[in-house]
C-alpha positions as CSV (number, residue, x, y, z in Angstrom):
1,M,0.3,-22.3,11.9
2,T,0.4,-18.5,11.4
3,R,-0.9,-17.4,8.1
4,T,0.3,-14.3,6.3
5,I,-1.9,-11.5,4.8
6,L,-0.5,-8.9,2.5
7,L,-2.5,-5.7,2.7
8,A,-2.2,-3.0,0.1
9,D,-4.0,0.2,1.0
10,D,-2.8,3.8,1.0
11,S,-4.8,4.8,4.1
12,V,-2.8,4.4,7.4
13,T,-6.2,4.2,9.2
14,I,-7.4,1.3,7.1
15,Q,-4.0,-0.5,7.7
16,K,-4.4,-0.1,11.5
17,V,-8.1,-1.3,11.4
18,V,-7.1,-4.5,9.5
19,E,-4.1,-5.1,11.7
20,L,-6.3,-4.8,14.8
21,T,-8.9,-7.1,13.3
22,F,-6.4,-10.0,13.0
23,L,-4.4,-9.1,16.1
24,D,-5.8,-11.9,18.3
25,E,-6.0,-14.4,15.5
26,D,-3.3,-16.6,14.0
27,F,-2.5,-14.2,11.3
28,R,0.4,-11.9,10.4
29,V,-0.5,-8.8,8.5
30,V,2.1,-7.2,6.2
31,A,0.9,-3.7,5.2
32,V,2.1,-1.6,2.2
33,G,0.9,1.8,1.0
34,D,0.5,1.2,-2.7
35,G,-0.2,-1.5,-5.3
36,A,3.2,-1.4,-7.0
37,E,5.0,-2.2,-3.7
38,A,2.5,-5.0,-3.1
39,I,3.3,-6.6,-6.4
40,G,7.0,-6.2,-5.8
41,R,6.8,-8.0,-2.5
42,L,4.7,-11.0,-3.5
43,Q,7.7,-13.4,-3.8
44,E,9.2,-12.1,-0.6
45,V,6.1,-12.2,1.6
46,R,4.5,-15.3,0.0
47,P,1.0,-14.4,1.5
48,E,-1.8,-16.9,1.8
49,L,-4.3,-14.0,1.3
50,V,-4.0,-10.6,-0.3
51,I,-6.3,-7.7,0.6
52,A,-6.1,-4.7,-1.8
53,D,-7.9,-1.4,-2.1
54,V,-9.4,-0.8,-5.5
55,H,-8.3,2.8,-5.8
56,M,-4.7,3.5,-4.7
57,P,-1.5,4.9,-6.1
58,G,1.1,2.9,-7.9
59,A,-1.2,0.1,-9.1
60,D,-4.9,-0.3,-8.3
61,G,-6.5,-3.4,-6.7
62,Y,-7.4,-5.0,-10.0
63,E,-3.7,-4.9,-11.1
64,V,-2.7,-6.4,-7.8
65,A,-5.2,-9.2,-8.1
66,D,-4.0,-9.9,-11.7
67,A,-0.4,-10.1,-10.4
68,V,-1.3,-12.4,-7.6
69,A,-3.1,-14.8,-10.0
70,K,0.0,-14.9,-12.2
71,T,2.7,-15.0,-9.6
72,L,1.0,-17.1,-6.8
73,P,-1.8,-19.1,-8.4
74,G,-4.3,-20.3,-5.9
75,T,-3.8,-17.3,-3.6
76,P,-7.1,-15.4,-3.1
77,T,-7.4,-11.7,-3.4
78,L,-10.1,-9.7,-1.6
79,L,-10.7,-6.2,-2.9
80,L,-11.8,-3.3,-0.8
81,V,-14.0,-0.5,-2.3
82,G,-15.3,2.7,-0.7
83,T,-19.1,3.3,-0.3
84,F,-19.1,6.0,-3.0
85,E,-16.6,4.4,-5.3
86,V,-17.4,2.5,-8.5
87,F,-16.6,-1.2,-8.5
88,D,-16.0,-2.9,-11.8
89,T,-17.4,-6.5,-11.3
90,E,-16.4,-7.6,-14.8
91,R,-12.8,-6.4,-14.4
92,A,-12.6,-8.0,-11.0
93,A,-13.7,-11.3,-12.4
94,A,-11.3,-11.1,-15.3
95,V,-8.3,-10.6,-13.1
96,G,-9.3,-13.5,-10.8
97,A,-10.3,-11.6,-7.6
98,A,-12.0,-13.8,-5.1
99,G,-14.5,-11.2,-3.9
100,H,-14.8,-7.7,-2.6
101,L,-15.9,-5.9,0.6
102,K,-17.5,-2.5,0.9
103,K,-16.2,0.2,3.2
104,P,-17.2,0.7,5.9
105,F,-16.9,-2.9,6.9
106,D,-17.4,-4.7,10.2
107,S,-14.2,-6.2,11.6
108,Q,-16.0,-9.5,12.2
109,D,-17.2,-9.5,8.5
110,L,-13.6,-9.0,7.3
111,L,-12.4,-11.8,9.6
112,R,-15.1,-14.2,8.4
113,R,-14.5,-13.5,4.7
114,A,-10.8,-14.0,5.2
115,K,-11.3,-17.4,6.9
116,E,-13.8,-18.4,4.2
117,L,-11.4,-17.6,1.4
118,L,-8.5,-19.4,3.0
119,A,-10.7,-22.4,3.7
120,G,-11.7,-22.5,0.0
121,A,-8.2,-22.0,-1.4
122,P,-6.6,-25.1,-3.0
123,A,-4.8,-27.2,-0.5
124,Q,-1.8,-27.6,-2.7
125,A,-1.2,-23.8,-2.8
126,A,0.6,-23.9,0.6
127,A,2.9,-26.8,-0.5
128,R,3.6,-25.0,-3.8
129,R,4.9,-22.0,-1.9
130,E,7.7,-24.1,-0.4
131,T,9.0,-25.2,-3.8
132,I,8.1,-22.5,-6.3
133,G,11.0,-20.9,-8.1
134,P,11.4,-17.2,-8.9
135,A,8.5,-16.0,-10.9
136,T,8.7,-13.8,-14.0
137,P,8.1,-10.2,-12.9
138,V,4.6,-9.1,-13.7
139,P,4.6,-5.7,-15.4
140,V,2.2,-3.1,-14.0
141,A,-0.2,-2.3,-16.8
142,P,-1.8,1.2,-17.2
143,A,-5.0,1.6,-15.3
144,E,-8.0,0.6,-17.4
145,A,-11.0,2.8,-17.8
146,S,-13.3,2.8,-14.8
147,A,-16.8,1.5,-14.8
148,T,-19.5,3.3,-16.7
149,F,-21.7,5.9,-15.2
150,E,-24.6,3.5,-15.0
151,E,-22.7,1.3,-12.5
152,M,-22.4,4.1,-10.0
153,P,-24.6,3.7,-6.9
154,V,-27.9,5.5,-7.0
155,F,-29.0,7.3,-3.8
156,E,-32.7,8.1,-3.3
157,P,-33.4,11.7,-2.5
158,V,-34.8,12.6,0.9
159,P,-38.2,14.2,0.2
160,A,-38.1,16.3,3.4
161,L,-34.8,17.9,2.4
162,E,-35.8,18.8,-1.2
163,P,-36.9,22.4,-0.2
164,V,-33.6,22.9,1.5
165,V,-31.6,21.6,-1.5
166,A,-33.7,23.8,-3.8
167,A,-33.0,26.9,-1.7
168,F,-29.2,26.4,-2.1
169,S,-29.4,25.4,-5.8
170,P,-27.5,27.6,-8.3
171,A,-30.7,28.0,-10.2
172,A,-32.5,29.5,-7.1
173,P,-32.7,33.3,-7.1
174,A,-30.6,35.2,-4.6
175,P,-32.5,36.5,-1.6
176,A,-33.6,40.1,-2.0
177,P,-31.8,42.6,0.3
178,P,-33.8,44.0,3.2
179,P,-35.6,47.3,2.3
180,V,-34.1,49.1,5.2
181,A,-31.0,48.7,7.3
182,V,-32.7,49.6,10.6
183,P,-34.1,46.5,12.3
184,L,-37.8,46.5,12.5
185,P,-39.7,45.5,15.6
186,A,-41.1,42.0,15.8
187,P,-44.9,41.7,15.1
188,A,-47.1,41.5,18.1
189,G,-47.3,38.0,19.4
190,A,-44.1,36.8,17.7
191,A,-41.7,34.9,19.9
192,S,-38.2,33.4,19.3
193,L,-37.6,29.6,19.4
194,S,-36.8,28.1,22.8
195,D,-33.9,25.8,23.3
196,A,-36.3,22.9,23.6
197,E,-37.9,23.7,20.2
198,V,-34.4,24.0,18.6
199,E,-33.4,20.6,19.9
200,R,-36.7,19.1,18.8
201,I,-36.2,20.5,15.2
202,A,-32.6,19.3,15.1
203,A,-33.7,15.8,16.2
204,R,-36.3,15.7,13.5
205,V,-33.8,16.7,10.8
206,A,-31.4,14.0,12.0
207,E,-34.3,11.5,11.9
208,L,-35.2,12.4,8.3
209,I,-31.6,12.2,7.1
210,G,-31.1,8.8,8.6
211,D,-28.2,7.2,10.5
212,R,-27.1,5.3,7.4
213,V,-26.2,8.5,5.6
214,V,-24.4,9.9,8.6
215,R,-22.4,6.7,9.0
216,D,-21.4,6.6,5.3
217,V,-20.3,10.2,5.3
218,A,-18.4,9.8,8.5
219,W,-16.5,6.8,7.1
220,E,-15.3,8.9,4.2
221,V,-14.3,11.9,6.4
222,V,-13.1,10.5,9.7
223,P,-10.4,8.2,8.4
224,D,-8.8,11.0,6.4
225,L,-8.9,13.3,9.4
226,A,-7.5,10.7,11.6
227,E,-4.7,10.0,9.2
228,V,-3.8,13.7,9.0
229,L,-3.6,13.8,12.8
230,L,-1.5,10.7,13.0
231,K,1.0,12.0,10.4
232,A,1.2,15.3,12.2
233,R,1.9,13.5,15.5
234,I,4.6,11.3,13.9
235,R,6.3,14.4,12.6
236,E,6.2,16.0,16.0
237,L,7.8,12.9,17.6
238,E,10.5,12.7,14.9
239,A,11.3,16.4,15.4
240,S,11.6,16.0,19.2
241,V,14.0,13.0,18.8
242,E,16.2,15.1,16.5
């Protein structure tokens, strides 16, 4: 039996990632771009699982989870939260969210969490969907205050980069202009860096930064860039049809 997932995320890239994750599984993914639309389509779609981004227009993921709990009791909601975004665990528990998943996530982790949540959902929930009557519309409440500053993730500084950060700090004095405009000859014995030395230094800097930082930053930047390119391509195709 095909199970339905209602996905609420304003990123086209995330929508495609989730759709591809469940492509070869017995799931149907219905994707919408904001929380208000997700709440409005709960009765129409009757999903067995709802996946909602914590931060999106219309209504946030907490409001979607609250609406799911009131409109389709027993239906689990999995919240998505970005690496550098604040997640309010108390509010998530208060609205009945079944759990959350950090971006970037592995497709297999998402698939596993979805199956675990569906396996743990009450068995009568599926039968109830066949007989439930129209539910009272759930109003979209104003977004509550976000989590406190103390809940934000703390990132340890990289000691090797502290001199570089200090050099570009607003408090650092501006470099003094050269005393003369005419280039001076290099001191005896001085030599420019070879290509091999430049590559070695670059490799060392990348090693000090760490691949975890690179992956986290790439996850925040690449989806937005890909979404811009996708939208531009769609506009080009629409223009060519007209």
